[in-house]
PDB file of N, CA, C and O in Angstrom, chain B, residues numbered from 101:
ATOM      1  N   MET B 101     125.906  37.549 123.047  1.00  0.00           N
ATOM      2  CA  MET B 101     125.272  38.859 123.168  1.00  0.00           C
ATOM      3  C   MET B 101     126.362  39.941 123.149  1.00  0.00           C
ATOM      4  O   MET B 101     127.291  39.892 123.955  1.00  0.00           O
ATOM      5  N   PRO B 102     126.256  40.906 122.246  1.00  0.00           N
ATOM      6  CA  PRO B 102     127.299  41.948 122.172  1.00  0.00           C
ATOM      7  C   PRO B 102     127.264  42.867 123.393  1.00  0.00           C
ATOM      8  O   PRO B 102     126.222  43.077 124.013  1.00  0.00           O
ATOM      9  N   GLN B 103     128.423  43.396 123.708  1.00  0.00           N
ATOM     10  CA  GLN B 103     128.483  44.353 124.806  1.00  0.00           C
ATOM     11  C   GLN B 103     127.786  45.638 124.384  1.00  0.00           C
ATOM     12  O   GLN B 103     127.828  46.040 123.222  1.00  0.00           O
ATOM     13  N   ARG B 104     127.143  46.272 125.365  1.00  0.00           N
ATOM     14  CA  ARG B 104     126.343  47.484 125.127  1.00  0.00           C
ATOM     15  C   ARG B 104     127.136  48.714 125.567  1.00  0.00           C
ATOM     16  O   ARG B 104     127.660  48.765 126.679  1.00  0.00           O
ATOM     17  N   VAL B 105     127.214  49.710 124.671  1.00  0.00           N
ATOM     18  CA  VAL B 105     127.934  50.952 124.940  1.00  0.00           C
ATOM     19  C   VAL B 105     126.965  52.123 124.807  1.00  0.00           C
ATOM     20  O   VAL B 105     126.211  52.212 123.837  1.00  0.00           O
ATOM     21  N   LEU B 106     126.994  53.009 125.779  1.00  0.00           N
ATOM     22  CA  LEU B 106     126.213  54.246 125.717  1.00  0.00           C
ATOM     23  C   LEU B 106     127.154  55.383 125.345  1.00  0.00           C
ATOM     24  O   LEU B 106     128.132  55.643 126.046  1.00  0.00           O
ATOM     25  N   VAL B 107     126.855  56.060 124.235  1.00  0.00           N
ATOM     26  CA  VAL B 107     127.645  57.207 123.768  1.00  0.00           C
ATOM     27  C   VAL B 107     126.843  58.468 124.083  1.00  0.00           C
ATOM     28  O   VAL B 107     125.709  58.622 123.629  1.00  0.00           O
ATOM     29  N   VAL B 108     127.443  59.367 124.866  1.00  0.00           N
ATOM     30  CA  VAL B 108     126.755  60.581 125.291  1.00  0.00           C
ATOM     31  C   VAL B 108     127.546  61.799 124.827  1.00  0.00           C
ATOM     32  O   VAL B 108     128.674  62.028 125.262  1.00  0.00           O
ATOM     33  N   ASP B 109     126.934  62.571 123.936  1.00  0.00           N
ATOM     34  CA  ASP B 109     127.574  63.789 123.428  1.00  0.00           C
ATOM     35  C   ASP B 109     126.478  64.669 122.842  1.00  0.00           C
ATOM     36  O   ASP B 109     125.523  64.165 122.251  1.00  0.00           O
ATOM     37  N   ASP B 110     126.612  65.982 123.005  1.00  0.00           N
ATOM     38  CA  ASP B 110     125.594  66.901 122.489  1.00  0.00           C
ATOM     39  C   ASP B 110     125.868  67.333 121.050  1.00  0.00           C
ATOM     40  O   ASP B 110     125.132  68.157 120.507  1.00  0.00           O
ATOM     41  N   GLU B 111     126.903  66.796 120.433  1.00  0.00           N
ATOM     42  CA  GLU B 111     127.213  67.122 119.041  1.00  0.00           C
ATOM     43  C   GLU B 111     126.915  65.907 118.168  1.00  0.00           C
ATOM     44  O   GLU B 111     127.664  64.930 118.194  1.00  0.00           O
ATOM     45  N   PRO B 112     125.823  65.957 117.391  1.00  0.00           N
ATOM     46  CA  PRO B 112     125.409  64.805 116.582  1.00  0.00           C
ATOM     47  C   PRO B 112     126.501  64.206 115.689  1.00  0.00           C
ATOM     48  O   PRO B 112     126.571  62.981 115.588  1.00  0.00           O
ATOM     49  N   PRO B 113     127.354  65.000 115.037  1.00  0.00           N
ATOM     50  CA  PRO B 113     128.403  64.371 114.220  1.00  0.00           C
ATOM     51  C   PRO B 113     129.349  63.490 115.049  1.00  0.00           C
ATOM     52  O   PRO B 113     129.780  62.431 114.593  1.00  0.00           O
ATOM     53  N   SER B 114     129.659  63.932 116.247  1.00  0.00           N
ATOM     54  CA  SER B 114     130.534  63.138 117.119  1.00  0.00           C
ATOM     55  C   SER B 114     129.853  61.839 117.524  1.00  0.00           C
ATOM     56  O   SER B 114     130.472  60.775 117.516  1.00  0.00           O
ATOM     57  N   VAL B 115     128.583  61.930 117.876  1.00  0.00           N
ATOM     58  CA  VAL B 115     127.827  60.735 118.266  1.00  0.00           C
ATOM     59  C   VAL B 115     127.786  59.740 117.104  1.00  0.00           C
ATOM     60  O   VAL B 115     128.025  58.547 117.291  1.00  0.00           O
ATOM     61  N   ARG B 116     127.483  60.239 115.910  1.00  0.00           N
ATOM     62  CA  ARG B 116     127.407  59.353 114.742  1.00  0.00           C
ATOM     63  C   ARG B 116     128.743  58.668 114.459  1.00  0.00           C
ATOM     64  O   ARG B 116     128.780  57.472 114.171  1.00  0.00           O
ATOM     65  N   MET B 117     129.831  59.419 114.541  1.00  0.00           N
ATOM     66  CA  MET B 117     131.150  58.864 114.254  1.00  0.00           C
ATOM     67  C   MET B 117     131.526  57.780 115.260  1.00  0.00           C
ATOM     68  O   MET B 117     131.931  56.682 114.877  1.00  0.00           O
ATOM     69  N   VAL B 118     131.392  58.090 116.539  1.00  0.00           N
ATOM     70  CA  VAL B 118     131.758  57.115 117.574  1.00  0.00           C
ATOM     71  C   VAL B 118     130.847  55.892 117.500  1.00  0.00           C
ATOM     72  O   VAL B 118     131.318  54.757 117.567  1.00  0.00           O
ATOM     73  N   ALA B 119     129.538  56.128 117.361  1.00  0.00           N
ATOM     74  CA  ALA B 119     128.585  55.018 117.306  1.00  0.00           C
ATOM     75  C   ALA B 119     128.857  54.117 116.096  1.00  0.00           C
ATOM     76  O   ALA B 119     128.830  52.893 116.220  1.00  0.00           O
ATOM     77  N   ALA B 120     129.116  54.706 114.946  1.00  0.00           N
ATOM     78  CA  ALA B 120     129.377  53.910 113.738  1.00  0.00           C
ATOM     79  C   ALA B 120     130.622  53.044 113.908  1.00  0.00           C
ATOM     80  O   ALA B 120     130.624  51.874 113.527  1.00  0.00           O
ATOM     81  N   ASN B 121     131.669  53.614 114.473  1.00  0.00           N
ATOM     82  CA  ASN B 121     132.899  52.839 114.687  1.00  0.00           C
ATOM     83  C   ASN B 121     132.699  51.705 115.675  1.00  0.00           C
ATOM     84  O   ASN B 121     133.257  50.623 115.496  1.00  0.00           O
ATOM     85  N   LEU B 122     131.917  51.937 116.709  1.00  0.00           N
ATOM     86  CA  LEU B 122     131.649  50.875 117.681  1.00  0.00           C
ATOM     87  C   LEU B 122     130.779  49.770 117.065  1.00  0.00           C
ATOM     88  O   LEU B 122     131.023  48.584 117.292  1.00  0.00           O
ATOM     89  N   ARG B 123     129.773  50.162 116.292  1.00  0.00           N
ATOM     90  CA  ARG B 123     128.900  49.161 115.648  1.00  0.00           C
ATOM     91  C   ARG B 123     129.691  48.280 114.679  1.00  0.00           C
ATOM     92  O   ARG B 123     129.471  47.071 114.618  1.00  0.00           O
ATOM     93  N   ILE B 124     130.603  48.883 113.926  1.00  0.00           N
ATOM     94  CA  ILE B 124     131.444  48.114 112.997  1.00  0.00           C
ATOM     95  C   ILE B 124     132.229  47.052 113.747  1.00  0.00           C
ATOM     96  O   ILE B 124     132.503  45.979 113.212  1.00  0.00           O
ATOM     97  N   ARG B 125     132.587  47.351 114.976  1.00  0.00           N
ATOM     98  CA  ARG B 125     133.378  46.424 115.789  1.00  0.00           C
ATOM     99  C   ARG B 125     132.507  45.464 116.597  1.00  0.00           C
ATOM    100  O   ARG B 125     133.015  44.717 117.434  1.00  0.00           O
ATOM    101  N   GLY B 126     131.186  45.482 116.347  1.00  0.00           N
ATOM    102  CA  GLY B 126     130.310  44.489 116.943  1.00  0.00           C
ATOM    103  C   GLY B 126     129.613  44.872 118.231  1.00  0.00           C
ATOM    104  O   GLY B 126     128.967  44.028 118.853  1.00  0.00           O
ATOM    105  N   TYR B 127     129.727  46.120 118.647  1.00  0.00           N
ATOM    106  CA  TYR B 127     129.064  46.559 119.873  1.00  0.00           C
ATOM    107  C   TYR B 127     127.625  46.968 119.594  1.00  0.00           C
ATOM    108  O   TYR B 127     127.299  47.451 118.509  1.00  0.00           O
ATOM    109  N   GLU B 128     126.782  46.769 120.579  1.00  0.00           N
ATOM    110  CA  GLU B 128     125.433  47.346 120.545  1.00  0.00           C
ATOM    111  C   GLU B 128     125.585  48.769 121.080  1.00  0.00           C
ATOM    112  O   GLU B 128     126.158  48.962 122.152  1.00  0.00           O
ATOM    113  N   VAL B 129     125.088  49.760 120.359  1.00  0.00           N
ATOM    114  CA  VAL B 129     125.313  51.151 120.737  1.00  0.00           C
ATOM    115  C   VAL B 129     123.998  51.857 121.040  1.00  0.00           C
ATOM    116  O   VAL B 129     123.049  51.806 120.257  1.00  0.00           O
ATOM    117  N   LEU B 130     123.964  52.512 122.185  1.00  0.00           N
ATOM    118  CA  LEU B 130     122.880  53.405 122.575  1.00  0.00           C
ATOM    119  C   LEU B 130     123.451  54.816 122.554  1.00  0.00           C
ATOM    120  O   LEU B 130     124.646  55.004 122.780  1.00  0.00           O
ATOM    121  N   THR B 131     122.613  55.805 122.285  1.00  0.00           N
ATOM    122  CA  THR B 131     123.105  57.178 122.262  1.00  0.00           C
ATOM    123  C   THR B 131     122.206  58.085 123.089  1.00  0.00           C
ATOM    124  O   THR B 131     121.020  57.815 123.279  1.00  0.00           O
ATOM    125  N   ALA B 132     122.802  59.161 123.570  1.00  0.00           N
ATOM    126  CA  ALA B 132     122.070  60.203 124.297  1.00  0.00           C
ATOM    127  C   ALA B 132     122.762  61.523 124.006  1.00  0.00           C
ATOM    128  O   ALA B 132     123.982  61.577 123.853  1.00  0.00           O
ATOM    129  N   THR B 133     121.965  62.596 123.928  1.00  0.00           N
ATOM    130  CA  THR B 133     122.539  63.911 123.625  1.00  0.00           C
ATOM    131  C   THR B 133     122.466  64.873 124.801  1.00  0.00           C
ATOM    132  O   THR B 133     122.927  66.010 124.696  1.00  0.00           O
ATOM    133  N   THR B 134     121.896  64.438 125.918  1.00  0.00           N
ATOM    134  CA  THR B 134     121.835  65.273 127.125  1.00  0.00           C
ATOM    135  C   THR B 134     122.174  64.420 128.339  1.00  0.00           C
ATOM    136  O   THR B 134     122.108  63.192 128.295  1.00  0.00           O
ATOM    137  N   GLY B 135     122.533  65.091 129.411  1.00  0.00           N
ATOM    138  CA  GLY B 135     122.790  64.380 130.655  1.00  0.00           C
ATOM    139  C   GLY B 135     121.551  63.681 131.177  1.00  0.00           C
ATOM    140  O   GLY B 135     121.625  62.568 131.697  1.00  0.00           O
ATOM    141  N   GLU B 136     120.413  64.339 131.036  1.00  0.00           N
ATOM    142  CA  GLU B 136     119.153  63.753 131.494  1.00  0.00           C
ATOM    143  C   GLU B 136     118.849  62.466 130.732  1.00  0.00           C
ATOM    144  O   GLU B 136     118.469  61.460 131.331  1.00  0.00           O
ATOM    145  N   ALA B 137     119.019  62.500 129.412  1.00  0.00           N
ATOM    146  CA  ALA B 137     118.771  61.310 128.589  1.00  0.00           C
ATOM    147  C   ALA B 137     119.771  60.200 128.928  1.00  0.00           C
ATOM    148  O   ALA B 137     119.424  59.019 128.914  1.00  0.00           O
ATOM    149  N   ALA B 138     120.995  60.582 129.226  1.00  0.00           N
ATOM    150  CA  ALA B 138     122.007  59.590 129.601  1.00  0.00           C
ATOM    151  C   ALA B 138     121.603  58.867 130.882  1.00  0.00           C
ATOM    152  O   ALA B 138     121.699  57.643 130.963  1.00  0.00           O
ATOM    153  N   LEU B 139     121.156  59.616 131.873  1.00  0.00           N
ATOM    154  CA  LEU B 139     120.746  58.996 133.136  1.00  0.00           C
ATOM    155  C   LEU B 139     119.555  58.064 132.937  1.00  0.00           C
ATOM    156  O   LEU B 139     119.498  56.990 133.537  1.00  0.00           O
ATOM    157  N   THR B 140     118.616  58.466 132.104  1.00  0.00           N
ATOM    158  CA  THR B 140     117.465  57.621 131.801  1.00  0.00           C
ATOM    159  C   THR B 140     117.919  56.334 131.118  1.00  0.00           C
ATOM    160  O   THR B 140     117.465  55.245 131.470  1.00  0.00           O
ATOM    161  N   SER B 141     118.812  56.464 130.146  1.00  0.00           N
ATOM    162  CA  SER B 141     119.311  55.301 129.427  1.00  0.00           C
ATOM    163  C   SER B 141     120.124  54.387 130.337  1.00  0.00           C
ATOM    164  O   SER B 141     120.042  53.163 130.229  1.00  0.00           O
ATOM    165  N   LEU B 142     120.901  54.977 131.223  1.00  0.00           N
ATOM    166  CA  LEU B 142     121.671  54.168 132.182  1.00  0.00           C
ATOM    167  C   LEU B 142     120.751  53.316 133.038  1.00  0.00           C
ATOM    168  O   LEU B 142     121.021  52.135 133.258  1.00  0.00           O
ATOM    169  N   ASP B 143     119.677  53.900 133.518  1.00  0.00           N
ATOM    170  CA  ASP B 143     118.727  53.154 134.348  1.00  0.00           C
ATOM    171  C   ASP B 143     118.016  52.068 133.549  1.00  0.00           C
ATOM    172  O   ASP B 143     117.822  50.955 134.039  1.00  0.00           O
ATOM    173  N   ALA B 144     117.630  52.391 132.325  1.00  0.00           N
ATOM    174  CA  ALA B 144     116.825  51.467 131.524  1.00  0.00           C
ATOM    175  C   ALA B 144     117.642  50.332 130.909  1.00  0.00           C
ATOM    176  O   ALA B 144     117.151  49.209 130.794  1.00  0.00           O
ATOM    177  N   HIS B 145     118.883  50.614 130.515  1.00  0.00           N
ATOM    178  CA  HIS B 145     119.628  49.639 129.714  1.00  0.00           C
ATOM    179  C   HIS B 145     120.892  49.099 130.367  1.00  0.00           C
ATOM    180  O   HIS B 145     121.430  48.093 129.904  1.00  0.00           O
ATOM    181  N   GLN B 146     121.378  49.726 131.414  1.00  0.00           N
ATOM    182  CA  GLN B 146     122.581  49.300 132.134  1.00  0.00           C
ATOM    183  C   GLN B 146     123.708  48.870 131.177  1.00  0.00           C
ATOM    184  O   GLN B 146     124.062  47.693 131.111  1.00  0.00           O
ATOM    185  N   PRO B 147     124.261  49.840 130.441  1.00  0.00           N
ATOM    186  CA  PRO B 147     125.321  49.508 129.480  1.00  0.00           C
ATOM    187  C   PRO B 147     126.589  49.010 130.169  1.00  0.00           C
ATOM    188  O   PRO B 147     126.809  49.245 131.357  1.00  0.00           O
ATOM    189  N   ASP B 148     127.408  48.320 129.393  1.00  0.00           N
ATOM    190  CA  ASP B 148     128.686  47.813 129.891  1.00  0.00           C
ATOM    191  C   ASP B 148     129.750  48.906 129.939  1.00  0.00           C
ATOM    192  O   ASP B 148     130.690  48.836 130.731  1.00  0.00           O
ATOM    193  N   LEU B 149     129.592  49.919 129.082  1.00  0.00           N
ATOM    194  CA  LEU B 149     130.576  50.994 128.969  1.00  0.00           C
ATOM    195  C   LEU B 149     129.856  52.278 128.604  1.00  0.00           C
ATOM    196  O   LEU B 149     128.857  52.259 127.886  1.00  0.00           O
ATOM    197  N   VAL B 150     130.372  53.405 129.106  1.00  0.00           N
ATOM    198  CA  VAL B 150     129.816  54.717 128.766  1.00  0.00           C
ATOM    199  C   VAL B 150     130.940  55.582 128.212  1.00  0.00           C
ATOM    200  O   VAL B 150     131.986  55.736 128.842  1.00  0.00           O
ATOM    201  N   VAL B 151     130.712  56.148 127.020  1.00  0.00           N
ATOM    202  CA  VAL B 151     131.614  57.142 126.435  1.00  0.00           C
ATOM    203  C   VAL B 151     130.919  58.475 126.671  1.00  0.00           C
ATOM    204  O   VAL B 151     129.874  58.748 126.080  1.00  0.00           O
ATOM    205  N   LEU B 152     131.495  59.304 127.531  1.00  0.00           N
ATOM    206  CA  LEU B 152     130.791  60.459 128.074  1.00  0.00           C
ATOM    207  C   LEU B 152     131.523  61.771 127.800  1.00  0.00           C
ATOM    208  O   LEU B 152     132.680  61.942 128.184  1.00  0.00           O
ATOM    209  N   ASP B 153     130.832  62.691 127.133  1.00  0.00           N
ATOM    210  CA  ASP B 153     131.326  64.055 126.940  1.00  0.00           C
ATOM    211  C   ASP B 153     131.128  64.798 128.258  1.00  0.00           C
ATOM    212  O   ASP B 153     130.025  64.791 128.803  1.00  0.00           O
ATOM    213  N   LEU B 154     132.153  65.424 128.770  1.00  0.00           N
ATOM    214  CA  LEU B 154     132.027  66.134 130.042  1.00  0.00           C
ATOM    215  C   LEU B 154     131.352  67.489 129.897  1.00  0.00           C
ATOM    216  O   LEU B 154     130.824  68.018 130.875  1.00  0.00           O
ATOM    217  N   GLY B 155     131.358  68.064 128.692  1.00  0.00           N
ATOM    218  CA  GLY B 155     130.812  69.403 128.474  1.00  0.00           C
ATOM    219  C   GLY B 155     129.389  69.399 127.952  1.00  0.00           C
ATOM    220  O   GLY B 155     129.101  70.040 126.941  1.00  0.00           O
ATOM    221  N   LEU B 156     128.503  68.694 128.617  1.00  0.00           N
ATOM    222  CA  LEU B 156     127.103  68.645 128.187  1.00  0.00           C
ATOM    223  C   LEU B 156     126.332  69.843 128.735  1.00  0.00           C
ATOM    224  O   LEU B 156     126.647  70.341 129.816  1.00  0.00           O
ATOM    225  N   PRO B 157     125.331  70.304 128.001  1.00  0.00           N
ATOM    226  CA  PRO B 157     124.455  71.354 128.556  1.00  0.00           C
ATOM    227  C   PRO B 157     123.501  70.733 129.589  1.00  0.00           C
ATOM    228  O   PRO B 157     123.288  69.521 129.588  1.00  0.00           O
ATOM    229  N   GLY B 158     122.944  71.548 130.445  1.00  0.00           N
ATOM    230  CA  GLY B 158     122.028  71.026 131.473  1.00  0.00           C
ATOM    231  C   GLY B 158     122.823  70.263 132.518  1.00  0.00           C
ATOM    232  O   GLY B 158     123.765  70.798 133.104  1.00  0.00           O
ATOM    233  N   ILE B 159     122.446  69.023 132.748  1.00  0.00           N
ATOM    234  CA  ILE B 159     123.220  68.174 133.658  1.00  0.00           C
ATOM    235  C   ILE B 159     124.515  67.814 132.922  1.00  0.00           C
ATOM    236  O   ILE B 159     124.490  67.084 131.931  1.00  0.00           O
ATOM    237  N   GLY B 160     125.624  68.324 133.406  1.00  0.00           N
ATOM    238  CA  GLY B 160     126.906  68.123 132.745  1.00  0.00           C
ATOM    239  C   GLY B 160     127.451  66.724 132.919  1.00  0.00           C
ATOM    240  O   GLY B 160     126.955  65.942 133.730  1.00  0.00           O
ATOM    241  N   GLY B 161     128.477  66.419 132.151  1.00  0.00           N
ATOM    242  CA  GLY B 161     129.078  65.102 132.182  1.00  0.00           C
ATOM    243  C   GLY B 161     129.637  64.708 133.530  1.00  0.00           C
ATOM    244  O   GLY B 161     129.524  63.549 133.928  1.00  0.00           O
ATOM    245  N   LEU B 162     130.239  65.649 134.244  1.00  0.00           N
ATOM    246  CA  LEU B 162     130.770  65.308 135.572  1.00  0.00           C
ATOM    247  C   LEU B 162     129.653  64.940 136.540  1.00  0.00           C
ATOM    248  O   LEU B 162     129.825  64.041 137.363  1.00  0.00           O
ATOM    249  N   GLU B 163     128.520  65.616 136.456  1.00  0.00           N
ATOM    250  CA  GLU B 163     127.385  65.273 137.314  1.00  0.00           C
ATOM    251  C   GLU B 163     126.808  63.916 136.928  1.00  0.00           C
ATOM    252  O   GLU B 163     126.433  63.133 137.800  1.00  0.00           O
ATOM    253  N   VAL B 164     126.735  63.632 135.640  1.00  0.00           N
ATOM    254  CA  VAL B 164     126.285  62.305 135.195  1.00  0.00           C
ATOM    255  C   VAL B 164     127.216  61.244 135.773  1.00  0.00           C
ATOM    256  O   VAL B 164     126.755  60.218 136.274  1.00  0.00           O
ATOM    257  N   LEU B 165     128.512  61.484 135.706  1.00  0.00           N
ATOM    258  CA  LEU B 165     129.487  60.540 136.245  1.00  0.00           C
ATOM    259  C   LEU B 165     129.315  60.362 137.750  1.00  0.00           C
ATOM    260  O   LEU B 165     129.361  59.235 138.244  1.00  0.00           O
ATOM    261  N   ARG B 166     129.119  61.444 138.479  1.00  0.00           N
ATOM    262  CA  ARG B 166     128.899  61.341 139.932  1.00  0.00           C
ATOM    263  C   ARG B 166     127.667  60.485 140.247  1.00  0.00           C
ATOM    264  O   ARG B 166     127.701  59.627 141.129  1.00  0.00           O
ATOM    265  N   ARG B 167     126.592  60.733 139.514  1.00  0.00           N
ATOM    266  CA  ARG B 167     125.355  59.972 139.746  1.00  0.00           C
ATOM    267  C   ARG B 167     125.529  58.506 139.367  1.00  0.00           C
ATOM    268  O   ARG B 167     125.032  57.616 140.056  1.00  0.00           O
ATOM    269  N   LEU B 168     126.230  58.264 138.281  1.00  0.00           N
ATOM    270  CA  LEU B 168     126.500  56.891 137.862  1.00  0.00           C
ATOM    271  C   LEU B 168     127.283  56.157 138.943  1.00  0.00           C
ATOM    272  O   LEU B 168     126.938  55.033 139.309  1.00  0.00           O
ATOM    273  N   ARG B 169     128.312  56.776 139.443  1.00  0.00           N
ATOM    274  CA  ARG B 169     129.127  56.153 140.493  1.00  0.00           C
ATOM    275  C   ARG B 169     128.330  55.921 141.768  1.00  0.00           C
ATOM    276  O   ARG B 169     128.486  54.884 142.412  1.00  0.00           O
ATOM    277  N   SER B 170     127.484  56.864 142.137  1.00  0.00           N
ATOM    278  CA  SER B 170     126.720  56.701 143.379  1.00  0.00           C
ATOM    279  C   SER B 170     125.674  55.598 143.274  1.00  0.00           C
ATOM    280  O   SER B 170     125.303  55.006 144.287  1.00  0.00           O
ATOM    281  N   ARG B 171     125.195  55.312 142.070  1.00  0.00           N
ATOM    282  CA  ARG B 171     124.176  54.270 141.885  1.00  0.00           C
ATOM    283  C   ARG B 171     124.786  52.873 141.834  1.00  0.00           C
ATOM    284  O   ARG B 171     124.211  51.937 142.389  1.00  0.00           O
ATOM    285  N   TRP B 172     125.929  52.712 141.187  1.00  0.00           N
ATOM    286  CA  TRP B 172     126.458  51.390 140.959  1.00  0.00           C
ATOM    287  C   TRP B 172     127.716  51.054 141.746  1.00  0.00           C
ATOM    288  O   TRP B 172     128.052  49.879 141.893  1.00  0.00           O
ATOM    289  N   TRP B 173     128.413  52.056 142.252  1.00  0.00           N
ATOM    290  CA  TRP B 173     129.668  51.756 142.942  1.00  0.00           C
ATOM    291  C   TRP B 173     129.735  52.346 144.333  1.00  0.00           C
ATOM    292  O   TRP B 173     130.815  52.702 144.805  1.00  0.00           O
ATOM    293  N   SER B 174     128.605  52.454 144.990  1.00  0.00           N
ATOM    294  CA  SER B 174     128.658  52.995 146.360  1.00  0.00           C
ATOM    295  C   SER B 174     128.491  51.900 147.391  1.00  0.00           C
ATOM    296  O   SER B 174     128.510  52.174 148.591  1.00  0.00           O
TER     297      SER B 174
END
């Protein structure tokens, strides 16, 4: 089973580039363009790795990171 990576960025070209490179290397890739969508995906899919843009609109990347840490590493 391939490792699952969640790519979170509000710029579609960046998401496509990172996701395509990860898929070529055999990873299963999930994507999100907002902090809210990232949190939903984290709960639903529990990825092995998250590539996270810190400058997201709405719930920013640092807040997503804080919530991620409080859920899985507290």
